[in-house]
mmCIF file of the N, C-alpha and C atoms, coordinates in Angstrom:
data_MODEL
# 
_entry.id   MODEL 
# 
loop_
_atom_site.group_PDB 
_atom_site.id 
_atom_site.type_symbol 
_atom_site.label_atom_id 
_atom_site.label_alt_id 
_atom_site.label_comp_id 
_atom_site.label_asym_id 
_atom_site.label_entity_id 
_atom_site.label_seq_id 
_atom_site.pdbx_PDB_ins_code 
_atom_site.Cartn_x 
_atom_site.Cartn_y 
_atom_site.Cartn_z 
_atom_site.occupancy 
_atom_site.B_iso_or_equiv 
_atom_site.pdbx_formal_charge 
_atom_site.auth_seq_id 
_atom_site.auth_comp_id 
_atom_site.auth_asym_id 
_atom_site.auth_atom_id 
_atom_site.pdbx_PDB_model_num 
ATOM 1   N N  . MET A 1 1  ? 86.407  125.795 113.673 1.00 0.00 ? 1  MET A N  1 
ATOM 2   C CA . MET A 1 1  ? 85.948  125.051 112.518 1.00 0.00 ? 1  MET A CA 1 
ATOM 3   C C  . MET A 1 1  ? 87.147  124.355 111.882 1.00 0.00 ? 1  MET A C  1 
ATOM 4   N N  . SER A 1 2  ? 86.942  123.141 111.414 1.00 0.00 ? 2  SER A N  1 
ATOM 5   C CA . SER A 1 2  ? 88.040  122.387 110.825 1.00 0.00 ? 2  SER A CA 1 
ATOM 6   C C  . SER A 1 2  ? 88.189  122.710 109.341 1.00 0.00 ? 2  SER A C  1 
ATOM 7   N N  . ALA A 1 3  ? 89.387  122.481 108.828 1.00 0.00 ? 3  ALA A N  1 
ATOM 8   C CA . ALA A 1 3  ? 89.652  122.681 107.409 1.00 0.00 ? 3  ALA A CA 1 
ATOM 9   C C  . ALA A 1 3  ? 89.327  121.428 106.605 1.00 0.00 ? 3  ALA A C  1 
ATOM 10  N N  . VAL A 1 4  ? 89.258  120.285 107.291 1.00 0.00 ? 4  VAL A N  1 
ATOM 11  C CA . VAL A 1 4  ? 89.000  119.002 106.632 1.00 0.00 ? 4  VAL A CA 1 
ATOM 12  C C  . VAL A 1 4  ? 87.898  118.278 107.387 1.00 0.00 ? 4  VAL A C  1 
ATOM 13  N N  . ASN A 1 5  ? 86.906  117.768 106.667 1.00 0.00 ? 5  ASN A N  1 
ATOM 14  C CA . ASN A 1 5  ? 85.851  116.948 107.252 1.00 0.00 ? 5  ASN A CA 1 
ATOM 15  C C  . ASN A 1 5  ? 85.985  115.522 106.740 1.00 0.00 ? 5  ASN A C  1 
ATOM 16  N N  . ILE A 1 6  ? 85.933  114.558 107.626 1.00 0.00 ? 6  ILE A N  1 
ATOM 17  C CA . ILE A 1 6  ? 85.922  113.151 107.227 1.00 0.00 ? 6  ILE A CA 1 
ATOM 18  C C  . ILE A 1 6  ? 84.487  112.806 106.865 1.00 0.00 ? 6  ILE A C  1 
ATOM 19  N N  . THR A 1 7  ? 84.286  112.289 105.649 1.00 0.00 ? 7  THR A N  1 
ATOM 20  C CA . THR A 1 7  ? 82.937  111.998 105.162 1.00 0.00 ? 7  THR A CA 1 
ATOM 21  C C  . THR A 1 7  ? 82.582  110.520 105.250 1.00 0.00 ? 7  THR A C  1 
ATOM 22  N N  . ASN A 1 8  ? 83.589  109.632 105.233 1.00 0.00 ? 8  ASN A N  1 
ATOM 23  C CA . ASN A 1 8  ? 83.306  108.205 105.299 1.00 0.00 ? 8  ASN A CA 1 
ATOM 24  C C  . ASN A 1 8  ? 84.553  107.451 105.737 1.00 0.00 ? 8  ASN A C  1 
ATOM 25  N N  . VAL A 1 9  ? 84.346  106.394 106.521 1.00 0.00 ? 9  VAL A N  1 
ATOM 26  C CA . VAL A 1 9  ? 85.437  105.501 106.922 1.00 0.00 ? 9  VAL A CA 1 
ATOM 27  C C  . VAL A 1 9  ? 84.964  104.077 106.659 1.00 0.00 ? 9  VAL A C  1 
ATOM 28  N N  . THR A 1 10 ? 85.736  103.330 105.863 1.00 0.00 ? 10 THR A N  1 
ATOM 29  C CA . THR A 1 10 ? 85.421  101.942 105.555 1.00 0.00 ? 10 THR A CA 1 
ATOM 30  C C  . THR A 1 10 ? 86.512  101.064 106.143 1.00 0.00 ? 10 THR A C  1 
ATOM 31  N N  . VAL A 1 11 ? 86.119  100.061 106.893 1.00 0.00 ? 11 VAL A N  1 
ATOM 32  C CA . VAL A 1 11 ? 87.074  99.105  107.455 1.00 0.00 ? 11 VAL A CA 1 
ATOM 33  C C  . VAL A 1 11 ? 87.316  98.035  106.402 1.00 0.00 ? 11 VAL A C  1 
ATOM 34  N N  . LEU A 1 12 ? 88.559  97.857  105.991 1.00 0.00 ? 12 LEU A N  1 
ATOM 35  C CA . LEU A 1 12 ? 88.917  96.857  104.992 1.00 0.00 ? 12 LEU A CA 1 
ATOM 36  C C  . LEU A 1 12 ? 89.256  95.535  105.679 1.00 0.00 ? 12 LEU A C  1 
ATOM 37  N N  . ASP A 1 13 ? 89.101  94.437  104.948 1.00 0.00 ? 13 ASP A N  1 
ATOM 38  C CA . ASP A 1 13 ? 89.414  93.093  105.461 1.00 0.00 ? 13 ASP A CA 1 
ATOM 39  C C  . ASP A 1 13 ? 88.711  92.813  106.788 1.00 0.00 ? 13 ASP A C  1 
ATOM 40  N N  . ASN A 1 14 ? 87.425  93.028  106.820 1.00 0.00 ? 14 ASN A N  1 
ATOM 41  C CA . ASN A 1 14 ? 86.661  92.797  108.041 1.00 0.00 ? 14 ASN A CA 1 
ATOM 42  C C  . ASN A 1 14 ? 85.730  91.615  107.822 1.00 0.00 ? 14 ASN A C  1 
ATOM 43  N N  . PRO A 1 15 ? 85.862  90.534  108.551 1.00 0.00 ? 15 PRO A N  1 
ATOM 44  C CA . PRO A 1 15 ? 86.787  90.289  109.651 1.00 0.00 ? 15 PRO A CA 1 
ATOM 45  C C  . PRO A 1 15 ? 88.181  89.935  109.128 1.00 0.00 ? 15 PRO A C  1 
ATOM 46  N N  . ALA A 1 16 ? 89.163  90.108  109.984 1.00 0.00 ? 16 ALA A N  1 
ATOM 47  C CA . ALA A 1 16 ? 90.554  89.832  109.627 1.00 0.00 ? 16 ALA A CA 1 
ATOM 48  C C  . ALA A 1 16 ? 91.180  88.926  110.682 1.00 0.00 ? 16 ALA A C  1 
ATOM 49  N N  . ALA A 1 17 ? 92.317  88.351  110.336 1.00 0.00 ? 17 ALA A N  1 
ATOM 50  C CA . ALA A 1 17 ? 93.060  87.532  111.287 1.00 0.00 ? 17 ALA A CA 1 
ATOM 51  C C  . ALA A 1 17 ? 93.517  88.403  112.460 1.00 0.00 ? 17 ALA A C  1 
ATOM 52  N N  . PHE A 1 18 ? 93.697  87.805  113.623 1.00 0.00 ? 18 PHE A N  1 
ATOM 53  C CA . PHE A 1 18 ? 94.022  88.551  114.831 1.00 0.00 ? 18 PHE A CA 1 
ATOM 54  C C  . PHE A 1 18 ? 95.310  89.358  114.696 1.00 0.00 ? 18 PHE A C  1 
ATOM 55  N N  . LEU A 1 19 ? 96.328  88.810  114.061 1.00 0.00 ? 19 LEU A N  1 
ATOM 56  C CA . LEU A 1 19 ? 97.619  89.497  113.966 1.00 0.00 ? 19 LEU A CA 1 
ATOM 57  C C  . LEU A 1 19 ? 97.738  90.392  112.734 1.00 0.00 ? 19 LEU A C  1 
ATOM 58  N N  . LYS A 1 20 ? 96.718  90.465  111.913 1.00 0.00 ? 20 LYS A N  1 
ATOM 59  C CA . LYS A 1 20 ? 96.758  91.312  110.724 1.00 0.00 ? 20 LYS A CA 1 
ATOM 60  C C  . LYS A 1 20 ? 96.490  92.764  111.118 1.00 0.00 ? 20 LYS A C  1 
ATOM 61  N N  . PRO A 1 21 ? 97.270  93.724  110.606 1.00 0.00 ? 21 PRO A N  1 
ATOM 62  C CA . PRO A 1 21 ? 97.051  95.132  110.968 1.00 0.00 ? 21 PRO A CA 1 
ATOM 63  C C  . PRO A 1 21 ? 95.717  95.655  110.430 1.00 0.00 ? 21 PRO A C  1 
ATOM 64  N N  . PHE A 1 22 ? 95.157  96.635  111.132 1.00 0.00 ? 22 PHE A N  1 
ATOM 65  C CA . PHE A 1 22 ? 93.926  97.273  110.681 1.00 0.00 ? 22 PHE A CA 1 
ATOM 66  C C  . PHE A 1 22 ? 94.194  98.061  109.408 1.00 0.00 ? 22 PHE A C  1 
ATOM 67  N N  . GLN A 1 23 ? 93.221  98.057  108.507 1.00 0.00 ? 23 GLN A N  1 
ATOM 68  C CA . GLN A 1 23 ? 93.302  98.857  107.292 1.00 0.00 ? 23 GLN A CA 1 
ATOM 69  C C  . GLN A 1 23 ? 91.983  99.597  107.118 1.00 0.00 ? 23 GLN A C  1 
ATOM 70  N N  . PHE A 1 24 ? 92.080  100.876 106.771 1.00 0.00 ? 24 PHE A N  1 
ATOM 71  C CA . PHE A 1 24 ? 90.894  101.710 106.600 1.00 0.00 ? 24 PHE A CA 1 
ATOM 72  C C  . PHE A 1 24 ? 90.977  102.460 105.280 1.00 0.00 ? 24 PHE A C  1 
ATOM 73  N N  . GLU A 1 25 ? 89.832  102.746 104.712 1.00 0.00 ? 25 GLU A N  1 
ATOM 74  C CA . GLU A 1 25 ? 89.736  103.662 103.580 1.00 0.00 ? 25 GLU A CA 1 
ATOM 75  C C  . GLU A 1 25 ? 88.977  104.882 104.096 1.00 0.00 ? 25 GLU A C  1 
ATOM 76  N N  . ILE A 1 26 ? 89.624  106.035 104.058 1.00 0.00 ? 26 ILE A N  1 
ATOM 77  C CA . ILE A 1 26 ? 89.056  107.251 104.632 1.00 0.00 ? 26 ILE A CA 1 
ATOM 78  C C  . ILE A 1 26 ? 88.800  108.260 103.521 1.00 0.00 ? 26 ILE A C  1 
ATOM 79  N N  . SER A 1 27 ? 87.549  108.718 103.415 1.00 0.00 ? 27 SER A N  1 
ATOM 80  C CA . SER A 1 27 ? 87.185  109.753 102.446 1.00 0.00 ? 27 SER A CA 1 
ATOM 81  C C  . SER A 1 27 ? 87.022  111.071 103.195 1.00 0.00 ? 27 SER A C  1 
ATOM 82  N N  . TYR A 1 28 ? 87.456  112.154 102.575 1.00 0.00 ? 28 TYR A N  1 
ATOM 83  C CA . TYR A 1 28 ? 87.381  113.451 103.249 1.00 0.00 ? 28 TYR A CA 1 
ATOM 84  C C  . TYR A 1 28 ? 87.142  114.555 102.233 1.00 0.00 ? 28 TYR A C  1 
ATOM 85  N N  . GLU A 1 29 ? 86.732  115.718 102.736 1.00 0.00 ? 29 GLU A N  1 
ATOM 86  C CA . GLU A 1 29 ? 86.566  116.910 101.910 1.00 0.00 ? 29 GLU A CA 1 
ATOM 87  C C  . GLU A 1 29 ? 87.334  118.058 102.547 1.00 0.00 ? 29 GLU A C  1 
ATOM 88  N N  . CYS A 1 30 ? 87.949  118.872 101.714 1.00 0.00 ? 30 CYS A N  1 
ATOM 89  C CA . CYS A 1 30 ? 88.681  120.050 102.191 1.00 0.00 ? 30 CYS A CA 1 
ATOM 90  C C  . CYS A 1 30 ? 87.770  121.270 102.072 1.00 0.00 ? 30 CYS A C  1 
ATOM 91  N N  . LEU A 1 31 ? 87.631  121.998 103.166 1.00 0.00 ? 31 LEU A N  1 
ATOM 92  C CA . LEU A 1 31 ? 86.762  123.172 103.180 1.00 0.00 ? 31 LEU A CA 1 
ATOM 93  C C  . LEU A 1 31 ? 87.514  124.458 102.886 1.00 0.00 ? 31 LEU A C  1 
ATOM 94  N N  . THR A 1 32 ? 88.831  124.427 103.068 1.00 0.00 ? 32 THR A N  1 
ATOM 95  C CA . THR A 1 32 ? 89.676  125.578 102.767 1.00 0.00 ? 32 THR A CA 1 
ATOM 96  C C  . THR A 1 32 ? 90.924  125.078 102.046 1.00 0.00 ? 32 THR A C  1 
ATOM 97  N N  . PRO A 1 33 ? 91.580  125.923 101.273 1.00 0.00 ? 33 PRO A N  1 
ATOM 98  C CA . PRO A 1 33 ? 92.830  125.499 100.633 1.00 0.00 ? 33 PRO A CA 1 
ATOM 99  C C  . PRO A 1 33 ? 93.868  125.122 101.697 1.00 0.00 ? 33 PRO A C  1 
ATOM 100 N N  . LEU A 1 34 ? 94.613  124.066 101.433 1.00 0.00 ? 34 LEU A N  1 
ATOM 101 C CA . LEU A 1 34 ? 95.627  123.598 102.376 1.00 0.00 ? 34 LEU A CA 1 
ATOM 102 C C  . LEU A 1 34 ? 97.006  124.072 101.946 1.00 0.00 ? 34 LEU A C  1 
ATOM 103 N N  . LYS A 1 35 ? 97.861  124.377 102.911 1.00 0.00 ? 35 LYS A N  1 
ATOM 104 C CA . LYS A 1 35 ? 99.192  124.906 102.631 1.00 0.00 ? 35 LYS A CA 1 
ATOM 105 C C  . LYS A 1 35 ? 100.124 123.831 102.082 1.00 0.00 ? 35 LYS A C  1 
ATOM 106 N N  . ASP A 1 36 ? 99.994  122.585 102.552 1.00 0.00 ? 36 ASP A N  1 
ATOM 107 C CA . ASP A 1 36 ? 100.897 121.509 102.153 1.00 0.00 ? 36 ASP A CA 1 
ATOM 108 C C  . ASP A 1 36 ? 100.199 120.555 101.200 1.00 0.00 ? 36 ASP A C  1 
ATOM 109 N N  . ASP A 1 37 ? 101.013 119.720 100.531 1.00 0.00 ? 37 ASP A N  1 
ATOM 110 C CA . ASP A 1 37 ? 100.457 118.733 99.610  1.00 0.00 ? 37 ASP A CA 1 
ATOM 111 C C  . ASP A 1 37 ? 99.725  117.618 100.343 1.00 0.00 ? 37 ASP A C  1 
ATOM 112 N N  . GLY A 1 38 ? 100.261 117.172 101.474 1.00 0.00 ? 38 GLY A N  1 
ATOM 113 C CA . GLY A 1 38 ? 99.676  116.057 102.196 1.00 0.00 ? 38 GLY A CA 1 
ATOM 114 C C  . GLY A 1 38 ? 98.900  116.521 103.413 1.00 0.00 ? 38 GLY A C  1 
ATOM 115 N N  . ILE A 1 39 ? 97.980  115.702 103.846 1.00 0.00 ? 39 ILE A N  1 
ATOM 116 C CA . ILE A 1 39 ? 97.207  115.974 105.049 1.00 0.00 ? 39 ILE A CA 1 
ATOM 117 C C  . ILE A 1 39 ? 97.644  114.948 106.094 1.00 0.00 ? 39 ILE A C  1 
ATOM 118 N N  . TRP A 1 40 ? 98.085  115.426 107.249 1.00 0.00 ? 40 TRP A N  1 
ATOM 119 C CA . TRP A 1 40 ? 98.510  114.522 108.314 1.00 0.00 ? 40 TRP A CA 1 
ATOM 120 C C  . TRP A 1 40 ? 97.329  114.252 109.225 1.00 0.00 ? 40 TRP A C  1 
ATOM 121 N N  . ILE A 1 41 ? 97.055  112.971 109.429 1.00 0.00 ? 41 ILE A N  1 
ATOM 122 C CA . ILE A 1 41 ? 95.969  112.594 110.320 1.00 0.00 ? 41 ILE A CA 1 
ATOM 123 C C  . ILE A 1 41 ? 96.523  111.713 111.427 1.00 0.00 ? 41 ILE A C  1 
ATOM 124 N N  . GLU A 1 42 ? 95.938  111.797 112.572 1.00 0.00 ? 42 GLU A N  1 
ATOM 125 C CA . GLU A 1 42 ? 96.330  110.958 113.696 1.00 0.00 ? 42 GLU A CA 1 
ATOM 126 C C  . GLU A 1 42 ? 95.071  110.327 114.268 1.00 0.00 ? 42 GLU A C  1 
ATOM 127 N N  . PRO A 1 43 ? 94.786  109.099 113.816 1.00 0.00 ? 43 PRO A N  1 
ATOM 128 C CA . PRO A 1 43 ? 93.588  108.440 114.346 1.00 0.00 ? 43 PRO A CA 1 
ATOM 129 C C  . PRO A 1 43 ? 93.734  108.143 115.829 1.00 0.00 ? 43 PRO A C  1 
ATOM 130 N N  . ALA A 1 44 ? 92.649  108.098 116.538 1.00 0.00 ? 44 ALA A N  1 
ATOM 131 C CA . ALA A 1 44 ? 92.662  107.788 117.970 1.00 0.00 ? 44 ALA A CA 1 
ATOM 132 C C  . ALA A 1 44 ? 92.115  106.388 118.197 1.00 0.00 ? 44 ALA A C  1 
ATOM 133 N N  . VAL A 1 45 ? 92.655  105.719 119.189 1.00 0.00 ? 45 VAL A N  1 
ATOM 134 C CA . VAL A 1 45 ? 92.175  104.399 119.575 1.00 0.00 ? 45 VAL A CA 1 
ATOM 135 C C  . VAL A 1 45 ? 91.450  104.548 120.903 1.00 0.00 ? 45 VAL A C  1 
ATOM 136 N N  . VAL A 1 46 ? 90.215  104.110 120.959 1.00 0.00 ? 46 VAL A N  1 
ATOM 137 C CA . VAL A 1 46 ? 89.444  104.164 122.198 1.00 0.00 ? 46 VAL A CA 1 
ATOM 138 C C  . VAL A 1 46 ? 89.198  102.726 122.623 1.00 0.00 ? 46 VAL A C  1 
ATOM 139 N N  . ALA A 1 47 ? 89.756  102.342 123.767 1.00 0.00 ? 47 ALA A N  1 
ATOM 140 C CA . ALA A 1 47 ? 89.601  100.949 124.187 1.00 0.00 ? 47 ALA A CA 1 
ATOM 141 C C  . ALA A 1 47 ? 89.773  100.795 125.684 1.00 0.00 ? 47 ALA A C  1 
ATOM 142 N N  . SER A 1 48 ? 88.825  100.166 126.305 1.00 0.00 ? 48 SER A N  1 
ATOM 143 C CA . SER A 1 48 ? 88.926  99.715  127.677 1.00 0.00 ? 48 SER A CA 1 
ATOM 144 C C  . SER A 1 48 ? 87.586  99.098  128.048 1.00 0.00 ? 48 SER A C  1 
ATOM 145 N N  . ALA A 1 49 ? 87.604  97.821  128.326 1.00 0.00 ? 49 ALA A N  1 
ATOM 146 C CA . ALA A 1 49 ? 86.363  97.136  128.666 1.00 0.00 ? 49 ALA A CA 1 
ATOM 147 C C  . ALA A 1 49 ? 86.034  97.269  130.155 1.00 0.00 ? 49 ALA A C  1 
ATOM 148 N N  . PHE A 1 50 ? 87.017  97.607  130.977 1.00 0.00 ? 50 PHE A N  1 
ATOM 149 C CA . PHE A 1 50 ? 86.815  97.553  132.421 1.00 0.00 ? 50 PHE A CA 1 
ATOM 150 C C  . PHE A 1 50 ? 86.874  98.902  133.120 1.00 0.00 ? 50 PHE A C  1 
ATOM 151 N N  . LYS A 1 51 ? 87.681  99.841  132.647 1.00 0.00 ? 51 LYS A N  1 
ATOM 152 C CA . LYS A 1 51 ? 87.915  101.086 133.379 1.00 0.00 ? 51 LYS A CA 1 
ATOM 153 C C  . LYS A 1 51 ? 87.373  102.310 132.654 1.00 0.00 ? 51 LYS A C  1 
ATOM 154 N N  . GLY A 1 52 ? 86.399  102.160 131.817 1.00 0.00 ? 52 GLY A N  1 
ATOM 155 C CA . GLY A 1 52 ? 85.902  103.306 131.062 1.00 0.00 ? 52 GLY A CA 1 
ATOM 156 C C  . GLY A 1 52 ? 86.692  103.482 129.781 1.00 0.00 ? 52 GLY A C  1 
ATOM 157 N N  . ALA A 1 53 ? 86.401  104.504 129.044 1.00 0.00 ? 53 ALA A N  1 
ATOM 158 C CA . ALA A 1 53 ? 87.061  104.725 127.756 1.00 0.00 ? 53 ALA A CA 1 
ATOM 159 C C  . ALA A 1 53 ? 88.284  105.615 127.931 1.00 0.00 ? 53 ALA A C  1 
ATOM 160 N N  . PHE A 1 54 ? 89.388  105.189 127.351 1.00 0.00 ? 54 PHE A N  1 
ATOM 161 C CA . PHE A 1 54 ? 90.620  105.976 127.327 1.00 0.00 ? 54 PHE A CA 1 
ATOM 162 C C  . PHE A 1 54 ? 90.986  106.216 125.874 1.00 0.00 ? 54 PHE A C  1 
ATOM 163 N N  . THR A 1 55 ? 91.489  107.387 125.572 1.00 0.00 ? 55 THR A N  1 
ATOM 164 C CA . THR A 1 55 ? 91.890  107.711 124.212 1.00 0.00 ? 55 THR A CA 1 
ATOM 165 C C  . THR A 1 55 ? 93.411  107.843 124.173 1.00 0.00 ? 55 THR A C  1 
ATOM 166 N N  . ALA A 1 56 ? 94.025  107.131 123.252 1.00 0.00 ? 56 ALA A N  1 
ATOM 167 C CA . ALA A 1 56 ? 95.474  107.179 123.095 1.00 0.00 ? 56 ALA A CA 1 
ATOM 168 C C  . ALA A 1 56 ? 95.780  107.335 121.622 1.00 0.00 ? 56 ALA A C  1 
ATOM 169 N N  . PRO A 1 57 ? 96.739  108.178 121.256 1.00 0.00 ? 57 PRO A N  1 
ATOM 170 C CA . PRO A 1 57 ? 97.078  108.324 119.840 1.00 0.00 ? 57 PRO A CA 1 
ATOM 171 C C  . PRO A 1 57 ? 97.722  107.061 119.302 1.00 0.00 ? 57 PRO A C  1 
ATOM 172 N N  . SER A 1 58 ? 97.436  106.763 118.047 1.00 0.00 ? 58 SER A N  1 
ATOM 173 C CA . SER A 1 58 ? 98.067  105.636 117.386 1.00 0.00 ? 58 SER A CA 1 
ATOM 174 C C  . SER A 1 58 ? 98.987  106.165 116.300 1.00 0.00 ? 58 SER A C  1 
ATOM 175 N N  . ALA A 1 59 ? 99.233  105.396 115.288 1.00 0.00 ? 59 ALA A N  1 
ATOM 176 C CA . ALA A 1 59 ? 100.154 105.803 114.218 1.00 0.00 ? 59 ALA A CA 1 
ATOM 177 C C  . ALA A 1 59 ? 99.633  107.029 113.487 1.00 0.00 ? 59 ALA A C  1 
ATOM 178 N N  . THR A 1 60 ? 100.548 107.840 112.987 1.00 0.00 ? 60 THR A N  1 
ATOM 179 C CA . THR A 1 60 ? 100.207 108.999 112.182 1.00 0.00 ? 60 THR A CA 1 
ATOM 180 C C  . THR A 1 60 ? 100.362 108.635 110.709 1.00 0.00 ? 60 THR A C  1 
ATOM 181 N N  . ALA A 1 61 ? 99.485  109.141 109.862 1.00 0.00 ? 61 ALA A N  1 
ATOM 182 C CA . ALA A 1 61 ? 99.547  108.820 108.442 1.00 0.00 ? 61 ALA A CA 1 
ATOM 183 C C  . ALA A 1 61 ? 99.430  110.096 107.617 1.00 0.00 ? 61 ALA A C  1 
ATOM 184 N N  . CYS A 1 62 ? 100.106 110.079 106.473 1.00 0.00 ? 62 CYS A N  1 
ATOM 185 C CA . CYS A 1 62 ? 99.978  111.179 105.526 1.00 0.00 ? 62 CYS A CA 1 
ATOM 186 C C  . CYS A 1 62 ? 99.144  110.686 104.361 1.00 0.00 ? 62 CYS A C  1 
ATOM 187 N N  . VAL A 1 63 ? 98.073  111.416 104.050 1.00 0.00 ? 63 VAL A N  1 
ATOM 188 C CA . VAL A 1 63 ? 97.195  111.006 102.946 1.00 0.00 ? 63 VAL A CA 1 
ATOM 189 C C  . VAL A 1 63 ? 97.236  112.026 101.851 1.00 0.00 ? 63 VAL A C  1 
# 
């Protein structure tokens, strides 16, 4: 069981220019007390139009 559940993800600036970085607003709930002040998340990127879906880690963020 996870300590944090993501409740909503909003894509900001959609549509955006091709070279503009992705921006998201992520809402979450904590189910247990956390040891640290920040929560580290590592979103995954799933992309491949030809060879099936591959998952690769992207940037890590502290929220």
